[in-house]
N, C-alpha and C positions, 0 to 999 in steps of 0.2 A: 505494497502500499503505499508505502515509504516513496518508492523509488516512481510507482506513478505519480504520485505529486509531486514530484521533481520534477518529472518529463510537462506538468499542466499548473506551473505555479497559479498559474488566475484563480485557480477552485481555491484556494487558499486565499488570497488576498479578494477577494468576490464575500468570499464566507466570511471574512471579516476577523475570523479566527483570534474566539472571544478567549477562549479558555482552551484554547488547539497548543498553544505553547506551553504552555503548564503541564499538561499532557505528552507532549514530549520531553518537556526533563524527567519525565517518572521512565522514561524509554531509555535516562542514560546510565550505568556506559556502554550498556547491550549493543547498541544500535546507531553508536557515535557516528559511523563513517555515511549510515545512511543516512539522518538526521541535519549532520553537516553539509551534505551534500542536495540538501531537499531546503536547509535553507539559505543555505550561500543559490539558489535556483531561484527562493522566493525573491532575493535580495537584485537580484542583475533582475529579475521582472519588475519589480518595482521600477528598480533607478529607472531601467528603460521605458517606460510607459507609462512614464511620467506620474510616480504613484507613492512617490518617497517621502509620502507621510503617511503612509501606513506602516513601514518601516519608524516613522519617528515614533509615532503614536505606541509602540510595541517595544521603544529602544530598553526599558528597561527587562524586561526577557529576554531579548535577544541577545541583548550584550550577557548576560548569565547565564546564556547557556556558550555561548561565544567564547566564554572566560572560560564554563568549565569542558568544555573541548578541548582546547589549550592545555589543561593540565591532564588528558589521558594520552596514549600510548599516539608514534606512530605510526599511518599517516594520520590520524584522527585532529591530532595537535597540528600541523600542517595547517587542513582547513577550518580548523577554529581560528587558525590568525587571519587563514582567506577570508572567511565569513564578521570575521573583527574588521579589516583592513576596508570591506565592504562595506561595514555599520557608517565607518569611519566617511568615506568617498559621500555615502546618505545624507551627511549628517548628522547624524541621532546625536544628542547631545551626551547620553548616556554613555559614549563610547568616547566623548574627550576625556 
């Protein structure tokens, strides 16, 4: 399911994801790489579609997950850093 959402990130963005990110946290660390790939896909889609506010409104949750991913082993650690960099680029306040 996570990989299907990563291929269709607009589903998460259009669904507003109120509790979605909290539920993702519950899957860590076991699904770390899938979660990282999904969130990177969401961040890329939100930024390219002019929907960066989606990321900004969920900054606390996204930064928390990105930092948690960075505490896991390689290659998840690197993907967590990639996510964090995308959040910085999208001007997510909590990433500063």
